[in-house]
N, CA, C and O atoms as a Tinker XYZ file with bonds, in Angstrom:
   252  protein
     1  N    -90.932000    7.026000  131.733000    73     2
     2  CA   -89.829000    7.354000  130.845000    64     1     3
     3  C    -90.359000    8.165000  129.671000    63     2     4     5
     4  O    -91.348000    7.792000  129.040000    81     3
     5  N    -89.696000    9.270000  129.389000    73     3     6
     6  CA   -90.099000   10.130000  128.285000    64     5     7
     7  C    -89.443000    9.646000  126.997000    63     6     8     9
     8  O    -88.241000    9.382000  126.963000    81     7
     9  N    -90.229000    9.535000  125.958000    73     7    10
    10  CA   -89.710000    9.104000  124.657000    64     9    11
    11  C    -89.259000   10.334000  123.888000    63    10    12    13
    12  O    -90.020000   11.288000  123.726000    81    11
    13  N    -88.028000   10.310000  123.420000    73    11    14
    14  CA   -87.489000   11.421000  122.642000    64    13    15
    15  C    -87.989000   11.337000  121.203000    63    14    16    17
    16  O    -88.011000   10.252000  120.622000    81    15
    17  N    -88.389000   12.465000  120.622000    73    15    18
    18  CA   -88.807000   12.449000  119.222000    64    17    19
    19  C    -87.620000   12.152000  118.311000    63    18    20    21
    20  O    -86.464000   12.374000  118.673000    81    19
    21  N    -87.931000   11.651000  117.132000    73    19    22
    22  CA   -86.867000   11.306000  116.196000    64    21    23
    23  C    -86.588000   12.494000  115.281000    63    22    24    25
    24  O    -87.367000   12.777000  114.371000    81    23
    25  N    -85.504000   13.172000  115.516000    73    23    26
    26  CA   -84.977000   14.203000  114.634000    64    25    27
    27  C    -83.538000   14.427000  115.047000    63    26    28    29
    28  O    -83.129000   14.041000  116.142000    81    27
    29  N    -82.790000   15.036000  114.191000    73    27    30
    30  CA   -81.366000   15.218000  114.440000    64    29    31
    31  C    -81.137000   16.554000  115.138000    63    30    32    33
    32  O    -81.022000   17.593000  114.488000    81    31
    33  N    -81.074000   16.518000  116.447000    73    31    34
    34  CA   -80.900000   17.730000  117.235000    64    33    35
    35  C    -79.590000   18.425000  116.892000    63    34    36    37
    36  O    -79.532000   19.653000  116.829000    81    35
    37  N    -78.556000   17.655000  116.674000    73    35    38
    38  CA   -77.258000   18.250000  116.346000    64    37    39
    39  C    -77.332000   19.052000  115.049000    63    38    40    41
    40  O    -76.740000   20.127000  114.947000    81    39
    41  N    -78.048000   18.538000  114.071000    73    39    42
    42  CA   -78.219000   19.264000  112.803000    64    41    43
    43  C    -79.002000   20.555000  113.007000    63    42    44    45
    44  O    -78.694000   21.576000  112.392000    81    43
    45  N    -80.010000   20.512000  113.868000    73    43    46
    46  CA   -80.781000   21.723000  114.158000    64    45    47
    47  C    -79.896000   22.782000  114.807000    63    46    48    49
    48  O    -79.964000   23.959000  114.453000    81    47
    49  N    -79.074000   22.362000  115.747000    73    47    50
    50  CA   -78.163000   23.293000  116.414000    64    49    51
    51  C    -77.192000   23.886000  115.395000    63    50    52    53
    52  O    -76.972000   25.097000  115.379000    81    51
    53  N    -76.615000   23.045000  114.552000    73    51    54
    54  CA   -75.688000   23.531000  113.525000    64    53    55
    55  C    -76.365000   24.535000  112.597000    63    54    56    57
    56  O    -75.771000   25.553000  112.241000    81    55
    57  N    -77.600000   24.253000  112.208000    73    55    58
    58  CA   -78.351000   25.139000  111.319000    64    57    59
    59  C    -78.564000   26.507000  111.954000    63    58    60    61
    60  O    -78.367000   27.533000  111.303000    81    59
    61  N    -78.962000   26.525000  113.209000    73    59    62
    62  CA   -79.203000   27.794000  113.898000    64    61    63
    63  C    -77.893000   28.564000  114.082000    63    62    64    65
    64  O    -77.867000   29.783000  113.909000    81    63
    65  N    -76.825000   27.877000  114.424000    73    63    66
    66  CA   -75.529000   28.551000  114.579000    64    65    67
    67  C    -75.063000   29.155000  113.256000    63    66    68    69
    68  O    -74.454000   30.225000  113.242000    81    67
    69  N    -75.344000   28.480000  112.155000    73    67    70
    70  CA   -74.977000   28.982000  110.829000    64    69    71
    71  C    -75.832000   30.187000  110.442000    63    70    72    73
    72  O    -75.333000   31.136000  109.837000    81    71
    73  N    -77.096000   30.150000  110.785000    73    71    74
    74  CA   -78.014000   31.239000  110.429000    64    73    75
    75  C    -77.776000   32.510000  111.245000    63    74    76    77
    76  O    -78.040000   33.612000  110.764000    81    75
    77  N    -77.289000   32.367000  112.455000    73    75    78
    78  CA   -77.166000   33.513000  113.355000    64    77    79
    79  C    -75.751000   33.659000  113.919000    63    78    80    81
    80  O    -75.567000   33.591000  115.134000    81    79
    81  N    -74.753000   33.856000  113.059000    73    79    82
    82  CA   -73.374000   33.984000  113.569000    64    81    83
    83  C    -73.193000   35.205000  114.470000    63    82    84    85
    84  O    -72.345000   35.198000  115.362000    81    83
    85  N    -73.991000   36.258000  114.239000    73    83    86
    86  CA   -73.881000   37.452000  115.079000    64    85    87
    87  C    -74.317000   37.161000  116.514000    63    86    88    89
    88  O    -73.775000   37.739000  117.455000    81    87
    89  N    -75.288000   36.272000  116.685000    73    87    90
    90  CA   -75.741000   35.908000  118.035000    64    89    91
    91  C    -74.681000   35.066000  118.751000    63    90    92    93
    92  O    -74.514000   35.163000  119.967000    81    91
    93  N    -73.975000   34.249000  117.987000    73    91    94
    94  CA   -72.877000   33.462000  118.562000    64    93    95
    95  C    -71.803000   34.409000  119.093000    63    94    96    97
    96  O    -71.293000   34.224000  120.198000    81    95
    97  N    -71.464000   35.423000  118.298000    73    95    98
    98  CA   -70.462000   36.403000  118.733000    64    97    99
    99  C    -70.938000   37.177000  119.962000    63    98   100   101
   100  O    -70.162000   37.429000  120.883000    81    99
   101  N    -72.215000   37.550000  119.971000    73    99   102
   102  CA   -72.768000   38.252000  121.134000    64   101   103
   103  C    -72.682000   37.374000  122.383000    63   102   104   105
   104  O    -72.328000   37.852000  123.460000    81   103
   105  N    -73.008000   36.083000  122.232000    73   103   106
   106  CA   -72.928000   35.162000  123.374000    64   105   107
   107  C    -71.490000   35.041000  123.861000    63   106   108   109
   108  O    -71.231000   35.065000  125.064000    81   107
   109  N    -70.563000   34.912000  122.930000    73   107   110
   110  CA   -69.148000   34.797000  123.310000    64   109   111
   111  C    -68.650000   36.057000  124.004000    63   110   112   113
   112  O    -67.673000   36.015000  124.753000    81   111
   113  N    -69.329000   37.189000  123.753000    73   111   114
   114  CA   -68.975000   38.448000  124.404000    64   113   115
   115  C    -69.692000   38.631000  125.737000    63   114   116   117
   116  O    -69.549000   39.663000  126.392000    81   115
   117  N    -70.475000   37.607000  126.137000    73   115   118
   118  CA   -71.103000   37.647000  127.449000    64   117   119
   119  C    -72.602000   37.887000  127.469000    63   118   120   121
   120  O    -73.174000   38.095000  128.539000    81   119
   121  N    -73.252000   37.864000  126.316000    73   119   122
   122  CA   -74.688000   38.137000  126.254000    64   121   123
   123  C    -75.518000   36.881000  126.505000    63   122   124   125
   124  O    -75.582000   35.988000  125.660000    81   123
   125  N    -76.155000   36.824000  127.681000    73   123   126
   126  CA   -77.034000   35.687000  127.962000    64   125   127
   127  C    -78.305000   35.768000  127.122000    63   126   128   129
   128  O    -78.934000   34.747000  126.842000    81   127
   129  N    -78.686000   36.990000  126.716000    73   127   130
   130  CA   -79.861000   37.149000  125.855000    64   129   131
   131  C    -79.636000   36.482000  124.502000    63   130   132   133
   132  O    -80.559000   35.890000  123.943000    81   131
   133  N    -78.426000   36.573000  123.976000    73   131   134
   134  CA   -78.110000   35.943000  122.691000    64   133   135
   135  C    -78.209000   34.423000  122.810000    63   134   136   137
   136  O    -78.698000   33.759000  121.896000    81   135
   137  N    -77.752000   33.880000  123.921000    73   135   138
   138  CA   -77.843000   32.435000  124.142000    64   137   139
   139  C    -79.303000   32.004000  124.189000    63   138   140   141
   140  O    -79.680000   31.008000  123.570000    81   139
   141  N    -80.122000   32.749000  124.917000    73   139   142
   142  CA   -81.551000   32.427000  125.012000    64   141   143
   143  C    -82.220000   32.517000  123.647000    63   142   144   145
   144  O    -83.095000   31.711000  123.331000    81   143
   145  N    -81.816000   33.488000  122.837000    73   143   146
   146  CA   -82.348000   33.607000  121.477000    64   145   147
   147  C    -82.043000   32.343000  120.683000    63   146   148   149
   148  O    -82.923000   31.801000  120.015000    81   147
   149  N    -80.800000   31.872000  120.754000    73   147   150
   150  CA   -80.401000   30.666000  120.022000    64   149   151
   151  C    -81.191000   29.449000  120.497000    63   150   152   153
   152  O    -81.631000   28.638000  119.682000    81   151
   153  N    -81.371000   29.319000  121.802000    73   151   154
   154  CA   -82.153000   28.201000  122.348000    64   153   155
   155  C    -83.578000   28.254000  121.807000    63   154   156   157
   156  O    -84.115000   27.238000  121.366000    81   155
   157  N    -84.184000   29.426000  121.838000    73   155   158
   158  CA   -85.564000   29.574000  121.356000    64   157   159
   159  C    -85.679000   29.243000  119.877000    63   158   160   161
   160  O    -86.657000   28.627000  119.454000    81   159
   161  N    -84.692000   29.647000  119.090000    73   159   162
   162  CA   -84.726000   29.335000  117.661000    64   161   163
   163  C    -84.637000   27.827000  117.424000    63   162   164   165
   164  O    -85.339000   27.289000  116.568000    81   163
   165  N    -83.785000   27.155000  118.172000    73   163   166
   166  CA   -83.662000   25.694000  118.030000    64   165   167
   167  C    -84.976000   25.024000  118.417000    63   166   168   169
   168  O    -85.432000   24.109000  117.732000    81   167
   169  N    -85.583000   25.472000  119.503000    73   167   170
   170  CA   -86.870000   24.907000  119.920000    64   169   171
   171  C    -87.944000   25.176000  118.870000    63   170   172   173
   172  O    -88.805000   24.333000  118.620000    81   171
   173  N    -87.884000   26.353000  118.261000    73   171   174
   174  CA   -88.848000   26.680000  117.210000    64   173   175
   175  C    -88.656000   25.766000  116.000000    63   174   176   177
   176  O    -89.630000   25.254000  115.449000    81   175
   177  N    -87.409000   25.562000  115.589000    73   175   178
   178  CA   -87.120000   24.675000  114.458000    64   177   179
   179  C    -87.576000   23.247000  114.734000    63   178   180   181
   180  O    -87.980000   22.532000  113.816000    81   179
   181  N    -87.511000   22.831000  115.995000    73   179   182
   182  CA   -87.929000   21.467000  116.351000    64   181   183
   183  C    -89.434000   21.390000  116.605000    63   182   184   185
   184  O    -89.958000   20.335000  116.961000    81   183
   185  N    -90.117000   22.508000  116.421000    73   183   186
   186  CA   -91.561000   22.609000  116.671000    64   185   187
   187  C    -91.894000   22.271000  118.123000    63   186   188   189
   188  O    -92.927000   21.670000  118.420000    81   187
   189  N    -90.985000   22.676000  119.024000    73   187   190
   190  CA   -91.202000   22.481000  120.449000    64   189   191
   191  C    -90.973000   21.065000  120.943000    63   190   192   193
   192  O    -91.285000   20.755000  122.093000    81   191
   193  N    -90.433000   20.201000  120.095000    73   191   194
   194  CA   -90.261000   18.793000  120.462000    64   193   195
   195  C    -88.919000   18.491000  121.115000    63   194   196   197
   196  O    -88.767000   17.458000  121.767000    81   195
   197  N    -87.948000   19.380000  120.947000    73   195   198
   198  CA   -86.621000   19.141000  121.517000    64   197   199
   199  C    -86.647000   19.380000  123.023000    63   198   200   201
   200  O    -87.379000   20.236000  123.519000    81   199
   201  N    -85.846000   18.618000  123.730000    73   199   202
   202  CA   -85.695000   18.774000  125.169000    64   201   203
   203  C    -84.821000   20.010000  125.417000    63   202   204   205
   204  O    -83.660000   20.023000  125.009000    81   203
   205  N    -85.352000   21.051000  126.078000    73   203   206
   206  CA   -84.585000   22.281000  126.288000    64   205   207
   207  C    -83.260000   22.069000  127.021000    63   206   208   209
   208  O    -82.284000   22.768000  126.752000    81   207
   209  N    -83.225000   21.116000  127.935000    73   207   210
   210  CA   -81.979000   20.841000  128.668000    64   209   211
   211  C    -80.926000   20.293000  127.713000    63   210   212   213
   212  O    -79.768000   20.707000  127.757000    81   211
   213  N    -81.323000   19.369000  126.857000    73   211   214
   214  CA   -80.388000   18.817000  125.865000    64   213   215
   215  C    -79.963000   19.886000  124.868000    63   214   216   217
   216  O    -78.803000   19.933000  124.457000    81   215
   217  N    -80.908000   20.750000  124.478000    73   215   218
   218  CA   -80.587000   21.835000  123.547000    64   217   219
   219  C    -79.506000   22.724000  124.145000    63   218   220   221
   220  O    -78.518000   23.038000  123.481000    81   219
   221  N    -79.688000   23.127000  125.389000    73   219   222
   222  CA   -78.711000   24.006000  126.047000    64   221   223
   223  C    -77.339000   23.345000  126.149000    63   222   224   225
   224  O    -76.318000   23.974000  125.871000    81   223
   225  N    -77.323000   22.077000  126.547000    73   223   226
   226  CA   -76.047000   21.370000  126.695000    64   225   227
   227  C    -75.330000   21.244000  125.356000    63   226   228   229
   228  O    -74.122000   21.462000  125.270000    81   227
   229  N    -76.070000   20.893000  124.323000    73   227   230
   230  CA   -75.457000   20.740000  123.004000    64   229   231
   231  C    -74.989000   22.085000  122.469000    63   230   232   233
   232  O    -73.923000   22.178000  121.862000    81   231
   233  N    -75.771000   23.110000  122.689000    73   231   234
   234  CA   -75.403000   24.448000  122.234000    64   233   235
   235  C    -74.111000   24.914000  122.897000    63   234   236   237
   236  O    -73.225000   25.446000  122.228000    81   235
   237  N    -74.004000   24.719000  124.199000    73   235   238
   238  CA   -72.780000   25.110000  124.917000    64   237   239
   239  C    -71.577000   24.345000  124.375000    63   238   240   241
   240  O    -70.501000   24.919000  124.207000    81   239
   241  N    -71.750000   23.060000  124.104000    73   239   242
   242  CA   -70.620000   22.262000  123.616000    64   241   243
   243  C    -70.207000   22.655000  122.199000    63   242   244   245
   244  O    -69.052000   22.460000  121.818000    81   243
   245  N    -71.128000   23.200000  121.421000    73   243   246
   246  CA   -70.827000   23.567000  120.036000    64   245   247
   247  C    -70.250000   24.966000  119.902000    63   246   248   249
   248  O    -69.562000   25.268000  118.926000    81   247
   249  N    -70.529000   25.824000  120.885000    73   247   250
   250  CA   -70.042000   27.213000  120.767000    64   249   251
   251  C    -68.676000   27.271000  121.313000    63   250   252
   252  O    -68.059000   28.337000  121.322000    81   251
């Protein structure tokens, strides 16, 4: 069983969405590159500790 690190993933996602509203608009217009950029930024903010699958799922639900 993998132990999840203790940090607020939802807050990280919110922070990245707030910092990069243009990437959100690009993603909504069909840009998969913009989505990947947002995922990478969230992983960077978490110092690589966030689960990429959870990041993607949460990001999709928030956009």
